N, C-alpha and C positions, 0 to 999 in steps of 0.2 A: 489319818494313820500315824502321823508324827506324834500326836498326843498319846496314842497307845504305846508307842516306843518309849516315850518318857515315863509312862506309868510302869512299864515292864522294867526299865532300867532302875527306877527307884525301888522296885520290889525287891531287888537284891540287897538293898540297904537294910540291915537287920532292924534298925530303929524305925524305919518308915514303912516296912512291909505291911503291917496290919492295916494302915490307912490307905496305902496306895492300891492294894488289891481290890478294895471296895470302890475305887474310882474307875476301874476298867469298865468298858461297855458291857451291858448285861449279857449279850449274846456270846461274849468272850469269857467272862468270869464264870458263867454258869455252864459252859461247855465242859463235860467230864474229861475229855481228852486233853483240853488245855490245863485243867486243874492237875491232872496226873503228871503232865509234862513239866508244869511249874514246880511241883513238889520234887520231881526227879532232878530238875535243874538246881534247886536249892541244895539237895543232898549232895549232888556232884560238886557244887561250889564249896560246900563245907569240907568235902574230901580233899579238894584242891588246897583249901586253906591248911588242912592238917598236913598234907604232903609237903607244902612249902615250909611249914613251921619245922617239920622234922629235917627237911633238907637244909634249912637255914642253920639248924644246930650242927648238923654234920659238916656243913661247909665251913662254919666258923671254927670248929675244932680242927679240921684239917688245915685251915688257913693259918692257924697259930704256928703249926709246924713249918709251913712254907714261908711264913712271914719273916722268919729269922734269916732267910736267904734272899728274899725278894722285897720289892717296894711295899710300903704299908697302904698304898692307894688301891691295891688290887681288891681287898675285900669290898670296898664300895662298889667297884665295878661288878663283882659277883652278885651283890645284893640287888643292884640295878637290873641285872639280867633276870634274877628271880622275880622281881616285881613285873618286869615286862612279860615274862611267861604267864604269870598269874593274870595279868590284864588280858592277854591274848586268849587264855582259856575262858575267862568271863565273857569276853566279846563273842566267842564261838557259841557259848550257851545262850547268850542274848539273841544272836542271829537265829539259832534253832527255834527258840521260843517265839521270836517275831515271825518266823515262817509259819509256825503253827497258828498264830493269831490271824495271819493273812488268810490261811486256808479256811479257818472257821468263818471269817467274814465273807469270803467269796462263796462259800457253800451254804450260807444261811438263806432260807427261803424269803421271797418277797411276799408281802401281805398287803392287799388293797381292800379298804372298807368303805362302804357308802352308808350314810346315816338313813334312818327311817324317813326323814323328810327331805332327802336329797333326790331331786327329780332331774338332775343334770345328765344322767345316763352316761357316765364316763366311758370312753373307749380305750382299752389297754392293749398294747402290743406285746405279745409274749416273745421269749427268746428265739423261737423258730419262725417268727413273722406272722403267726396266727393272731387274731384279734378277739377280744372279749368285751362286750358292752354290758355293763352292770345295771340292774334295776335298783330301786331303793332298798335299803336295809339288807345289803348283800356283802359277802366277803369272799375273796378268792385268794388262794395261796399257791405259789408256783416257785420252782427253783430258778436261780439266776441263769443256769445253763442246763439244758436237757442232755442227759447222758444215757447211753445204753440203747435198748430197743424200744423204749416207751417214753412218751411225753405225758407226764402226769400232773394234774392240777386238782385242787380241792375247792369245792364250792359250797357255800351256804347262802341261800337266797335264790335269786333268779338272774340268769345271764343268757345272752345270745352269743354263740360262738361261730366264728368263721375260721375254719382250720385249714392250714396249708397242707397240701398233699405230700406225704413222705411215706412211700410204700414200706420202707424198712423201719419206720418208727410209728407205731400206733399211738393215737392220742386218747388218753383216758381221763374222764372227769369223775372224780370221786365225790359222792354226796353222802347223806346219812344212809348207810348200809347198801348203797348202790354203786355201780360202776357203769359208765357210759363209754363205750369203745368205738372209735372211728379212725379212719385213715386220712380223709380229707373231705370236708363237708361243711354245711351250715345248719345249725340247729339251736333250739331253745331249751333250756333246762330250768324248771321251777322246783326248788327244794328248800322251802322255808321250814324252820324248826317248828313253827306253829301248826303245821299240817302233817298228817301221817302218810301222805303220798308224795311221790316225786313224779313230775310230769315232764315228758320229753317230746318235743315237736320237731320234726325234720322238715327243713325247707329244701335242701338239696343233698344228694349223696345217700349214704346208708349208715345207720346207727344201730349198734347192739346195746340193749339195756339188760343188765343182769344184777345179781347181788354183788356185794363188795368183794367176793372171792372169785368172781367171773365164772360161776358154776353154770354149766350147760343147761341143767334142768330148771334154772331160774333165768333163762335168757329169752329175750324178745327182739326180733329184728324189725326195724322200722324203715320205711321207704318215704320218699318225698310226699308231703301232705298228710302223713299219718301221725297220730298222737298216741303215745303209750304212757301208762302209769305203772308205778312200782309202789306197792304197799309195804311200808317199813316194818309193820308188825307181822303180817301174814307172809311176807316175802313173795307175794304173787305179782306177776306182770300181766298186763292186759292192754289191748287196744280199745280205745273208746271213740264214740261217735263225735265228729266235728260239726254236727248239724248246727249247733248254736254257739260254737266256740270261736274265740278270737285270740288264738295262742300268741300271736306276735303283735297284738294291738299296742302294748306298752312300748314296743320298739319302733313300730312303723307309724303310730298315731293314726291308724286307720281301723274303723269299726264297721262290721257288716252284721246286720240283724235281719233274719228271714223267718217270719212268724215266730219270733222269740218272745217268750213271756216277760212281763214287766219284772218279775222277780229275778230272772236271769240277766236282764238288761242292767238292773241295779247292781247285781253282784259283779258284772263285768266293769261297769263304770267305777265302782269302788276300788277294784284292783288296779285298773289302768291309771286312773287319775288321783288315787289316794284321797278320795273324798268319802263322806258318810252321808247316806241317803236314808232318811226315816220316812215312814208312811203312816197315814192315819189308819186306825183299826178297821175301818170299813172299805179300805182300798182292796180291790181284787187283783192279786199279784199274778193271776193266770191270764190276764189280758195280754194279747199278742200285738207285736209291732214289727213292721218291715221297713228298714231304713239303712242308709250307708252314710258314714261320716268320715271325712278325710281332714285331719289336722284341725278340727274345730275344738274350741275350749269346752270344758264341762258345762259351763253356764248355758251355752248355746244348745248342747245336746240334751240336757235336762229340760230345757224349754220346749224343744221340738217334740220330745217324747211325751211330755205332759199335755201339750196341745193336741197331739194326735189321738190321745186316749181320753180327751175331754176332762183333763185334770188341771190343777194349778199347783205351783210350788212357791215356797218362800225360802230365802237363803238366811239361815239363822246364825251363821258364822262364816268365816273365810272359806271353810271347806266342808260345810254341813248344809244339807238341803232337807226340807220337809215337804212331802207331797200329800195333797188332800183333795177331796172332791171339789168341784166348782159349786159354789153356793150363790144363789140368786139374791 
């Protein structure tokens, strides 16, 4: 913060102003309220300059008359007082601008981003004590302080939320054209830009999924164990079957397949473990498997699946598998 003060102080120097303003932090110098206040401050300071120039002339003229009867040291004292007043006025302007800068910094949102290859699943604590666990390739933005009657965050990607109950402050997750409203619950949201749908799975509590305007005619209420989808193009909300879904697998590292087709197993493994699984042209993706995996690595899971279906696999790279029939 001290560096910002230095930049602001030097901004009032006419010779340095163009350079110093470019050295301010981006969130400060690009804020329209700060820019407006800074311009007003410059204008006020110029007016103060003009005022003291005029006052200096009047003071000097008047002093010539008084000087004949008093000491000649008095003008210097009067000039010193004028300079002190000018400095005081500049300091007041500086303090006002500094206050504005502090407000801009305190109100700027927090942004957290995970890379596409980030499998660490960072857990973030929000200002109200709620927590968010981010999947790979995800971004979340939220204010430094929740104010008013809502707690609003913006999500791109996938995250698991555990929301602290606050009856007087609803919690809203904004995604692409959707709004998920809760009071206190745990749920998963998947809203990657690469897909046209937003999926919401409720673990505990109650969740309302609607369009970004919270319109009642585009609203769906979900209870524990239910999965809802929102189509960003049609604005339709629906509940879908969880028969072969593992909506929290990326978060819990637990997978359950019950008469699940090989094609669905492959799609789940690719999403959860960020791997690529290719199959030979003659592989029947409709073959079914029933199995449960808890915290096993993808190598082990692919091996079990292929053995159960009388197939074999080779690992062609660090995260790519190729499945083919067993040849004698």
